[in-house]
C-alpha positions as CSV (number, residue, x, y, z in Angstrom):
1,X,-38.4,-0.2,31.3
2,X,-38.1,-1.9,27.9
3,X,-34.3,-2.3,28.4
4,X,-34.6,-3.5,31.7
5,X,-33.2,-7.0,31.6
6,X,-33.1,-9.6,34.5
7,X,-29.6,-10.1,35.4
8,X,-29.4,-13.5,37.9
9,X,-26.5,-13.6,40.2
10,X,-23.3,-11.2,40.1
11,X,-19.6,-11.5,38.9
12,X,-19.3,-12.2,34.9
13,X,-22.8,-12.9,34.1
14,X,-23.8,-9.7,35.9
15,X,-21.0,-7.8,33.9
16,X,-22.3,-9.6,30.8
17,X,-25.9,-8.4,31.4
18,X,-24.9,-4.8,32.2
19,X,-22.9,-5.1,28.7
20,X,-25.9,-6.2,26.6
21,X,-27.9,-3.4,28.4
22,X,-25.1,-0.9,27.4
23,X,-25.4,-2.2,23.6
24,X,-29.0,-1.9,23.6
25,X,-29.0,1.9,24.8
26,X,-26.2,2.7,22.2
27,X,-28.2,1.1,19.4
28,X,-31.4,2.9,20.1
29,X,-29.1,6.1,20.3
30,X,-27.5,5.4,17.0
31,X,-31.2,4.6,15.5
32,X,-32.4,8.3,16.9
33,X,-29.2,10.0,15.5
34,X,-29.1,8.0,12.3
35,X,-31.7,10.3,11.2
36,X,-30.8,12.2,8.0
37,X,-28.0,10.2,7.4
38,X,-26.2,9.4,3.7
39,X,-28.3,6.6,3.4
40,X,-28.9,2.8,4.1
41,X,-26.1,0.0,3.9
42,X,-26.3,-3.7,4.0
43,X,-25.3,-5.2,6.9
44,X,-25.2,-9.2,7.2
45,X,-27.2,-10.8,9.8
46,X,-26.0,-13.2,12.0
47,X,-27.1,-16.2,10.1
48,X,-25.6,-14.7,7.1
49,X,-22.4,-14.6,8.8
50,X,-22.8,-18.5,10.0
51,X,-23.9,-19.6,6.8
52,X,-21.8,-20.6,3.7
53,X,-21.0,-18.2,1.2
54,X,-20.8,-19.3,-2.4
55,X,-18.4,-16.7,-3.5
56,X,-15.9,-18.1,-0.9
57,X,-13.6,-21.0,-2.3
58,X,-14.5,-24.4,-0.8
59,X,-11.8,-24.6,1.4
60,X,-13.7,-25.2,5.1
61,X,-11.2,-28.0,6.1
62,X,-8.1,-26.3,5.0
63,X,-6.5,-23.5,7.3
64,X,-5.0,-20.4,6.3
65,X,-1.6,-22.0,7.6
66,X,-2.0,-24.7,4.7
67,X,-3.1,-22.0,2.2
68,X,0.1,-20.0,2.9
69,X,2.7,-22.4,2.4
70,X,3.8,-22.2,-1.3
71,X,6.7,-24.5,-1.0
72,X,6.5,-28.1,-2.4
73,X,3.4,-27.6,-4.4
74,X,2.4,-25.9,-7.7
75,X,-0.2,-23.0,-7.1
76,X,-2.0,-20.3,-9.2
77,X,-0.6,-17.1,-8.0
78,X,-1.8,-13.7,-9.2
79,X,0.2,-10.5,-8.5
80,X,-1.8,-7.3,-8.7
81,X,0.3,-4.0,-9.2
82,X,-0.2,-0.4,-9.4
83,X,1.8,0.3,-12.5
84,X,3.7,-1.1,-15.5
85,X,6.5,-0.7,-17.7
86,X,7.9,1.3,-19.4
87,X,7.1,3.6,-16.3
88,X,10.6,3.0,-14.4
89,X,9.1,2.8,-10.8
90,X,9.5,0.3,-8.0
91,X,5.8,-0.8,-8.2
92,X,6.3,-1.7,-12.0
93,X,9.8,-3.4,-12.1
94,X,9.9,-5.4,-8.7
95,X,6.4,-7.1,-9.1
96,X,7.3,-8.0,-12.6
97,X,10.6,-9.6,-11.2
98,X,8.8,-11.3,-8.5
99,X,6.5,-12.8,-11.2
100,X,9.3,-14.1,-13.3
101,X,11.3,-15.9,-10.5
102,X,8.3,-17.1,-9.0
103,X,7.4,-18.9,-12.2
104,X,11.0,-20.4,-12.6
105,X,10.8,-21.9,-9.2
106,X,10.8,-25.8,-9.0
107,X,7.0,-25.8,-7.9
108,X,6.4,-24.6,-11.5
109,X,3.8,-22.0,-10.2
110,X,1.3,-20.7,-12.5
111,X,1.8,-16.8,-12.4
112,X,-0.4,-14.2,-13.7
113,X,0.9,-10.6,-13.4
114,X,-2.2,-7.9,-13.3
115,X,-1.1,-4.7,-14.8
116,X,-3.2,-1.5,-15.2
117,X,-3.9,-0.3,-18.5
118,X,-4.4,3.4,-18.8
119,X,-5.4,5.3,-22.1
120,X,-3.0,6.6,-24.6
121,X,-4.2,10.0,-23.8
122,X,-2.8,9.6,-20.4
123,X,0.5,7.7,-21.0
124,X,2.5,10.9,-21.6
125,X,2.3,11.6,-17.7
126,X,4.1,8.6,-16.7
127,X,5.9,7.1,-19.7
128,X,9.0,8.7,-21.6
129,X,8.5,11.3,-24.0
130,X,7.1,9.8,-27.3
131,X,6.6,6.8,-26.2
132,X,2.8,5.6,-26.5
133,X,1.2,2.3,-26.8
134,X,-2.2,2.0,-28.5
135,X,-2.8,-1.6,-28.1
136,X,-2.1,-3.6,-24.7
137,X,-0.7,-6.6,-27.1
138,X,2.2,-4.0,-28.2
139,X,2.6,-3.3,-24.6
140,X,2.8,-6.8,-23.6
141,X,5.3,-7.6,-26.1
142,X,7.7,-4.6,-25.1
143,X,7.4,-6.1,-21.3
144,X,8.6,-9.5,-22.4
145,X,11.3,-8.4,-24.7
146,X,12.2,-6.0,-21.7
147,X,12.7,-9.0,-19.3
148,X,14.3,-11.2,-22.3
149,X,17.0,-8.0,-22.5
150,X,17.6,-7.7,-19.0
151,X,17.6,-10.7,-17.4
152,X,18.7,-13.0,-20.3
153,X,15.9,-15.3,-20.5
154,X,12.3,-15.4,-21.5
155,X,9.3,-15.9,-19.2
156,X,6.0,-17.8,-19.5
157,X,4.2,-15.7,-16.9
158,X,0.7,-14.4,-17.8
159,X,-0.2,-10.9,-18.1
160,X,-3.8,-9.7,-17.6
161,X,-5.1,-6.1,-17.5
162,X,-7.1,-3.9,-15.4
163,X,-8.6,-0.4,-15.9
164,X,-6.9,2.2,-14.4
165,X,-6.6,5.7,-14.8
166,X,-3.9,8.4,-14.2
167,X,-4.4,11.3,-11.5
168,X,-1.7,13.7,-11.9
169,X,-2.8,15.3,-8.5
170,X,-1.8,11.9,-6.8
171,X,1.1,10.9,-9.4
172,X,-0.4,7.1,-9.3
173,X,-2.7,5.0,-11.2
174,X,-6.3,4.2,-9.6
175,X,-8.6,1.2,-10.6
176,X,-11.7,1.9,-12.6
177,X,-13.9,-0.9,-12.0
178,X,-12.9,-4.1,-10.1
179,X,-9.2,-5.4,-10.7
180,X,-10.3,-9.0,-9.7
181,X,-12.8,-9.5,-12.9
182,X,-9.5,-9.4,-15.0
183,X,-8.3,-13.2,-13.1
184,X,-10.3,-15.6,-14.3
185,X,-12.7,-17.6,-11.5
186,X,-10.4,-20.8,-11.5
187,X,-7.3,-19.1,-11.4
188,X,-8.1,-17.5,-8.0
189,X,-6.1,-19.1,-5.7
190,X,-3.3,-16.8,-4.1
191,X,-3.7,-13.0,-4.7
192,X,0.0,-10.9,-4.0
193,X,-1.1,-7.3,-3.8
194,X,1.8,-4.7,-4.1
195,X,0.5,-1.6,-2.3
196,X,-2.8,-3.3,-0.9
197,X,-3.9,0.1,0.6
198,X,-3.4,1.7,-3.0
199,X,-5.5,-0.9,-4.4
200,X,-8.0,-0.6,-2.1
201,X,-9.0,2.6,-1.1
202,X,-11.7,3.1,-3.4
203,X,-12.5,-0.5,-3.9
204,X,-15.9,-1.4,-4.8
205,X,-15.8,-4.6,-6.5
206,X,-15.6,-8.0,-4.7
207,X,-13.9,-8.8,-2.0
208,X,-10.2,-9.9,-2.1
209,X,-10.4,-12.4,0.8
210,X,-13.6,-14.0,-0.7
211,X,-12.5,-14.2,-4.1
212,X,-9.1,-15.9,-3.4
213,X,-8.2,-18.5,-0.9
214,X,-5.2,-16.6,0.3
215,X,-4.4,-12.8,0.0
216,X,-0.8,-11.3,0.6
217,X,-0.3,-7.5,0.7
218,X,3.2,-6.0,0.2
219,X,3.7,-2.5,1.5
220,X,5.8,-0.6,-1.0
221,X,5.2,3.2,-0.1
222,X,5.4,5.1,2.9
223,X,2.4,7.2,2.3
224,X,2.5,8.3,6.0
225,X,5.6,10.1,5.3
226,X,4.3,11.9,2.2
227,X,1.6,13.2,3.8
228,X,3.0,14.4,7.0
229,X,6.2,16.2,5.1
230,X,3.9,17.8,2.5
231,X,5.2,21.2,3.0
232,X,2.6,22.8,0.5
233,X,0.1,22.3,3.1
234,X,-0.3,23.7,6.6
235,X,0.7,21.7,9.7
236,X,-2.6,21.1,10.9
237,X,-3.7,20.0,7.4
238,X,-0.8,17.7,7.0
239,X,-1.2,16.1,10.5
240,X,-5.1,15.5,10.1
241,X,-4.4,14.3,6.4
242,X,-1.7,11.7,7.9
243,X,-3.5,10.4,10.6
244,X,-6.6,9.8,8.5
245,X,-4.3,8.2,5.9
246,X,-3.1,6.0,8.5
247,X,-6.6,4.5,9.7
248,X,-7.5,3.9,6.3
249,X,-4.5,2.0,5.5
250,X,-4.9,0.0,8.5
251,X,-8.8,-0.4,7.7
252,X,-8.1,-1.7,4.1
253,X,-5.2,-4.0,4.9
254,X,-7.2,-5.6,7.4
255,X,-10.4,-6.0,5.3
256,X,-8.6,-7.3,2.3
257,X,-5.6,-9.2,3.4
258,X,-4.9,-12.2,5.2
259,X,-1.2,-11.4,5.6
260,X,0.8,-8.2,5.2
261,X,4.3,-8.0,4.6
262,X,6.6,-4.8,5.3
263,X,9.9,-4.1,3.0
264,X,11.0,-2.2,6.1
265,X,9.8,-0.6,9.5
266,X,9.9,2.8,8.0
267,X,6.1,2.2,7.3
268,X,3.4,2.6,9.7
269,X,2.1,-0.5,11.8
270,X,-0.3,-3.0,10.2
271,X,-2.5,-5.9,11.3
272,X,-1.2,-9.3,10.6
273,X,2.2,-8.0,9.2
274,X,5.8,-9.2,9.3
275,X,8.9,-7.2,8.2
276,X,11.0,-8.9,5.8
277,X,12.8,-7.1,2.6
278,X,11.5,-9.3,-0.3
279,X,13.1,-7.4,-3.0
280,X,16.1,-8.5,-5.1
281,X,18.4,-6.9,-7.8
282,X,18.9,-8.3,-11.6
283,X,21.6,-10.6,-12.2
284,X,22.9,-7.7,-14.6
285,X,24.0,-5.9,-11.2
286,X,25.5,-8.6,-9.5
287,X,27.5,-9.1,-13.0
288,X,28.6,-5.8,-12.8
289,X,29.9,-6.2,-9.3
290,X,31.5,-9.3,-10.4
291,X,33.7,-7.7,-13.1
292,X,34.8,-5.0,-10.5
293,X,36.2,-7.3,-8.1
294,X,39.8,-7.0,-9.8
295,X,41.6,-4.1,-10.7
296,X,42.3,-3.7,-14.6
297,X,44.6,-5.9,-16.3
298,X,46.7,-3.1,-17.5
299,X,46.7,-1.2,-14.1
300,X,44.3,2.0,-12.9
301,X,41.6,1.9,-10.6
302,X,38.8,-0.2,-10.2
303,X,36.7,3.0,-10.3
304,X,37.6,6.1,-12.0
305,X,34.6,8.4,-11.0
306,X,33.7,9.8,-7.7
307,X,30.2,10.3,-6.4
308,X,26.6,10.5,-7.8
309,X,22.9,10.3,-6.8
310,X,20.0,8.7,-8.7
311,X,16.4,9.2,-7.9
312,X,13.1,10.7,-9.2
313,X,13.2,14.6,-9.0
314,X,11.1,15.3,-6.1
315,X,12.3,17.1,-2.8
316,X,10.8,14.1,-0.7
317,X,12.9,11.7,-2.3
318,X,16.1,12.6,-0.6
319,X,17.0,15.7,-2.5
320,X,16.5,18.1,0.5
321,X,18.6,15.9,2.8
322,X,21.3,15.9,0.0
323,X,21.4,19.5,-0.4
324,X,21.8,20.0,3.6
325,X,24.5,17.4,3.7
326,X,26.6,18.7,1.0
327,X,26.1,22.3,2.1
328,X,27.2,21.2,5.5
329,X,30.0,19.3,4.0
330,X,31.7,22.1,2.1
331,X,31.1,24.5,5.1
332,X,32.9,21.8,7.1
333,X,35.7,20.6,4.9
334,X,35.7,23.7,2.5
335,X,35.5,21.3,-0.5
336,X,32.8,21.7,-3.0
337,X,32.1,17.9,-3.8
338,X,31.3,17.3,-7.6
339,X,28.2,15.3,-7.9
340,X,26.6,13.9,-10.7
341,X,23.0,13.4,-10.6
342,X,20.4,11.4,-12.2
343,X,16.8,11.6,-12.4
344,X,13.8,13.5,-13.8
345,X,10.6,14.8,-11.9
346,X,8.4,17.8,-11.1
347,X,10.5,19.1,-9.0
348,X,13.8,19.2,-11.0
349,X,13.5,23.0,-12.2
350,X,13.2,24.1,-8.5
351,X,16.2,21.6,-7.7
352,X,18.2,23.0,-10.1
353,X,17.4,26.7,-9.3
354,X,18.4,26.2,-5.5
355,X,21.5,24.3,-6.5
356,X,22.5,27.3,-8.5
357,X,21.9,29.4,-6.0
358,X,23.8,27.9,-3.3
359,X,26.8,27.2,-5.4
360,X,26.8,23.5,-5.0
361,X,28.9,21.5,-7.8
362,X,26.1,19.5,-8.9
363,X,26.0,18.3,-12.7
364,X,22.2,16.9,-13.9
365,X,22.5,14.2,-16.1
366,X,18.7,13.6,-16.8
367,X,17.0,10.1,-16.3
368,X,19.0,7.0,-16.8
369,X,18.9,3.4,-16.0
370,X,20.9,2.2,-13.0
371,X,22.4,-0.5,-15.1
372,X,23.8,1.8,-17.7
373,X,27.4,1.6,-18.7
374,X,27.6,5.4,-17.7
375,X,27.1,4.4,-14.1
376,X,29.8,1.7,-14.0
377,X,32.7,3.9,-13.1
378,X,31.4,5.4,-10.1
379,X,33.0,4.6,-6.7
380,X,30.2,6.2,-4.3
381,X,26.4,6.4,-4.1
382,X,25.1,8.9,-1.9
383,X,21.6,8.1,-0.6
384,X,20.1,10.4,2.1
385,X,16.6,9.5,1.6
386,X,14.3,9.1,4.5
387,X,11.3,8.4,2.8
388,X,12.0,5.1,0.9
389,X,10.9,1.9,2.4
390,X,13.6,0.1,1.0
391,X,15.8,2.0,-1.8
392,X,16.3,-0.6,-4.7
393,X,18.8,2.0,-6.2
394,X,21.1,1.5,-2.7
395,X,20.5,-2.6,-3.3
396,X,21.7,-2.3,-7.2
397,X,24.6,-0.1,-6.3
398,X,25.8,-2.6,-3.6
399,X,25.9,-5.3,-6.0
400,X,27.5,-3.2,-8.5
401,X,30.7,-3.3,-5.8
402,X,30.2,0.7,-4.8
403,X,30.2,2.3,-1.5
404,X,26.9,3.4,-0.4
405,X,26.6,6.3,2.0
406,X,23.3,6.3,3.6
407,X,21.3,7.5,6.8
408,X,20.7,5.4,10.2
409,X,17.0,4.7,9.0
410,X,14.9,1.6,9.1
411,X,14.6,1.7,5.3
412,X,18.3,1.0,5.5
413,X,18.4,-1.9,8.1
414,X,18.8,-4.9,5.6
415,X,21.6,-2.8,4.1
416,X,23.7,-2.1,7.1
417,X,24.9,-5.9,7.4
418,X,26.8,-5.3,4.0
419,X,30.6,-4.1,4.5
420,X,30.3,-1.4,1.5
421,X,27.3,0.1,3.4
422,X,28.4,3.3,5.4
423,X,25.7,4.4,7.8
424,X,25.9,7.9,9.5
425,X,23.3,9.3,12.2
426,X,24.3,13.1,12.2
427,X,25.7,15.5,9.5
428,X,29.1,15.4,11.3
429,X,29.1,11.4,11.0
430,X,27.9,11.9,7.3
431,X,31.2,14.2,6.7
432,X,33.5,11.4,8.3
433,X,31.9,8.5,6.3
434,X,32.0,10.5,3.0
435,X,35.6,11.4,3.6
436,X,36.4,7.7,4.5
437,X,34.5,6.6,1.4
438,X,36.7,8.6,-0.8
439,X,39.8,7.6,0.6
440,X,39.3,3.9,0.5
441,X,38.0,1.1,-1.9
442,X,35.1,-0.9,-1.8
443,X,35.5,-4.2,-0.2
444,X,34.5,-7.0,-3.0
445,X,31.5,-8.8,-2.3
446,X,31.4,-12.3,-1.0
447,X,29.4,-15.1,-2.8
448,X,27.0,-15.4,0.5
449,X,26.3,-11.7,0.0
450,X,25.7,-11.6,-3.6
451,X,23.3,-14.3,-2.9
452,X,21.4,-12.4,-0.8
453,X,21.2,-9.5,-2.9
454,X,19.8,-12.0,-5.6
455,X,16.1,-12.4,-6.5
456,X,16.4,-16.2,-5.8
457,X,17.1,-15.1,-2.4
458,X,14.5,-12.7,-2.4
459,X,11.7,-15.3,-3.3
460,X,12.8,-17.4,-0.6
461,X,12.4,-14.7,2.0
462,X,8.9,-14.1,0.1
463,X,7.8,-17.6,0.8
464,X,8.9,-17.3,4.6
465,X,7.0,-13.6,4.8
466,X,3.7,-15.1,3.5
467,X,3.6,-18.0,5.7
468,X,1.0,-17.6,8.7
469,X,1.0,-20.2,11.8
470,X,-3.1,-19.3,12.0
471,X,-5.5,-22.2,12.2
472,X,-8.5,-20.4,11.0
473,X,-10.5,-21.2,8.3
474,X,-11.3,-17.7,7.0
475,X,-11.3,-14.2,8.3
476,X,-12.8,-13.0,11.4
477,X,-16.2,-12.0,11.8
478,X,-15.1,-8.6,12.4
479,X,-12.8,-8.1,9.5
480,X,-15.7,-9.4,6.8
481,X,-17.9,-6.7,8.7
482,X,-15.1,-4.1,8.2
483,X,-14.5,-5.2,4.6
484,X,-18.2,-5.0,4.1
485,X,-18.5,-1.6,5.4
486,X,-15.4,-0.1,3.4
487,X,-17.1,-1.7,0.2
488,X,-20.1,0.3,0.8
489,X,-18.6,3.6,1.8
490,X,-16.5,3.4,-1.2
491,X,-19.5,3.8,-3.3
492,X,-20.7,7.1,-1.7
493,X,-21.1,9.8,-4.1
494,X,-19.2,11.8,-2.1
495,X,-16.0,9.6,-2.5
496,X,-17.0,8.3,-5.5
497,X,-17.1,11.9,-7.4
498,X,-14.2,13.3,-6.0
499,X,-11.7,10.4,-5.5
500,X,-9.5,8.8,-7.9
501,X,-11.3,6.6,-10.3
502,X,-14.2,9.2,-10.4
503,X,-16.3,9.8,-13.3
504,X,-17.4,7.9,-16.5
505,X,-14.9,4.8,-17.0
506,X,-13.3,4.4,-20.2
507,X,-14.9,1.2,-20.5
508,X,-17.8,-0.4,-18.5
509,X,-16.6,-2.0,-15.6
510,X,-17.2,-5.7,-14.5
511,X,-20.4,-6.1,-12.5
512,X,-19.7,-6.1,-8.8
513,X,-20.2,-9.7,-7.1
514,X,-23.5,-10.3,-6.0
515,X,-24.0,-9.3,-2.5
516,X,-25.1,-11.7,0.5
517,X,-28.8,-10.9,1.4
518,X,-28.6,-8.7,4.8
519,X,-30.7,-6.4,6.8
520,X,-30.8,-2.7,6.1
521,X,-30.0,-0.4,8.9
522,X,-29.1,3.2,9.4
523,X,-25.6,4.0,8.7
524,X,-24.8,5.7,12.0
525,X,-26.1,2.6,13.6
526,X,-23.5,0.5,11.6
527,X,-20.7,3.0,12.5
528,X,-21.7,2.6,16.0
529,X,-21.3,-1.2,15.6
530,X,-18.0,-0.7,13.9
531,X,-16.6,1.3,16.7
532,X,-18.0,-1.0,19.5
533,X,-16.1,-4.0,17.4
534,X,-13.1,-2.1,17.3
535,X,-13.0,-1.3,21.2
536,X,-14.0,-4.8,22.3
537,X,-11.5,-6.3,19.4
538,X,-13.4,-9.7,19.4
539,X,-15.8,-11.8,17.3
540,X,-18.3,-12.2,20.1
541,X,-19.5,-8.4,19.1
542,X,-21.5,-10.1,16.1
543,X,-23.1,-12.1,18.9
544,X,-23.9,-9.4,21.2
545,X,-25.2,-7.1,18.5
546,X,-27.5,-9.9,17.0
547,X,-29.0,-10.2,20.9
548,X,-29.4,-6.5,21.0
549,X,-31.2,-6.0,17.9
550,X,-33.5,-9.2,18.7
551,X,-34.1,-8.0,22.1
552,X,-35.6,-4.3,20.6
553,X,-37.5,-6.2,18.1
554,X,-35.4,-7.2,15.7
555,X,-34.3,-4.9,12.8
556,X,-38.0,-4.1,11.9
557,X,-38.2,-2.9,15.5
558,X,-35.5,-0.7,15.3
559,X,-36.6,0.8,12.2
560,X,-40.0,1.5,13.7
561,X,-38.2,3.2,16.5
562,X,-36.2,5.2,14.2
563,X,-39.4,6.1,12.6
564,X,-41.0,6.9,15.8
565,X,-37.6,9.6,16.6
566,X,-38.2,11.0,13.2
567,X,-41.7,11.6,13.8
568,X,-41.1,13.2,16.9
569,X,-38.3,15.5,15.6
570,X,-40.4,16.6,12.8
571,X,-43.3,17.3,15.4
572,X,-40.8,19.4,17.7
573,X,-39.7,21.3,14.4
574,X,-43.4,22.2,13.6
575,X,-44.1,23.1,17.0
576,X,-40.7,25.4,17.1
577,X,-41.8,27.0,14.3
578,X,-45.3,27.8,15.3
579,X,-43.9,29.2,18.5
580,X,-41.7,31.5,16.7
581,X,-44.1,32.8,14.4
582,X,-46.5,33.4,17.8
583,X,-43.4,35.4,19.3
584,X,-43.1,37.2,16.1
585,X,-46.8,38.0,16.1
586,X,-46.5,39.3,19.6
587,X,-43.9,41.6,18.7
588,X,-45.4,43.3,15.8
589,X,-48.8,43.9,17.8
């Protein structure tokens, strides 16, 4: 009876009244089942959501469209990534190059590169053997020297550090504390999150979209593919983990990014996303390719070696496909193709053993920079990997004028427009493309193709991908609620003590930003609100929930009803125990 609300009229108004009644029932149900939950969390009241937020930049009159336009004016751009040199991985090299080339633009952006700092005891896991940096200044000097050596010029970018820890079970670095605290408040304008889902899975600090005026996330890694193809786990475990990870990735990017750029469609769908390859290659690779346009002065071939493969020694990084394809090629043609393999990794010994067992003519050369002179003479690079988002080594090989034989896969969509990229769909097509590549010479790259591979062109594409036409002034209310929910859930002991960044940090992390005052409600109640928000997909859910809470006496009324439900449950438990005791006494008698 307390929920019976007058619903005058029919049609839309009647349906709205029935909707409010349903929400009331669901809220009461959530209050009842919320007994014994992990603990209360704060949810912003309607007035708090409508009010001003002191942590938000004073940009109420500036739309997201205006903030996302990086052309024509100088901006403070902060690029936050999950790896650092001398770890030669994509998330260490590409963000560094992006920062360097953004700082060289005519707009004269002030660019800060935020890198993870891990303790010297953890560095041997990812750095080359014997390479350890005790001080951050020494590592910064190495990074600047690497830029000067490999790009031919110095850089004026700022380098900041956030506390991280390396977890071998994940093979990744995760934040300890809040990376936002490493950036001064006056420089928090545009944030570029390289691997935003990775950076925010366990994020407990300030909310990115409140600390910065505009946040762009760049998706580097196909985590869905890694989870679903982890053959060390059972199929049900792989499927369950993959779907949980997929949902969590969407949640994190929707909560902490205004815009998401996917390097290719090899990754899952993300909200507010656009697909665009915003990576380039160093001019060193392009210059190598330019030097290979003509034959040597005294005759001979442009390329004196055959085929090679370069990549981290993981089965998931293309080695499984490479093994099966070359085995099929030998059976189909009778030729055991000699292949030089460059790379190191945890699966190296297993790969070597499998190759020896099968009798394939592979030669393992160890890790090597792709621009090293030892790679210049190869004519063909084989890259059958299906786990990459965009393979940097393929772009580098094309820039060096080589032929790249790769699979018909979304990660290679950008490369298929180049004449030296030979795409195959089946094992038979692979044999044909490889035979054709062996028998033919690479086509010299045109000036336009060289430009498309450069970082200057990649920076222009980054400008295009970052732009949004949204005329909103901030995130939707639903997105802010989801961010607040995730921020609190990441602090649960069950996640904090078992997830990345757990345990005592090496240094005390920065204090999180002060939370806005809000109402304390049951965790399960809030979970129900989030489910309703995802179903209705509209900011009006906040108004409806606020009205529903007020109808049942506000939050205090909801708490009172929850206490009443708890008392009833306790009474029922006591009564059940008494009945059981009486039944036991009767049986004894």
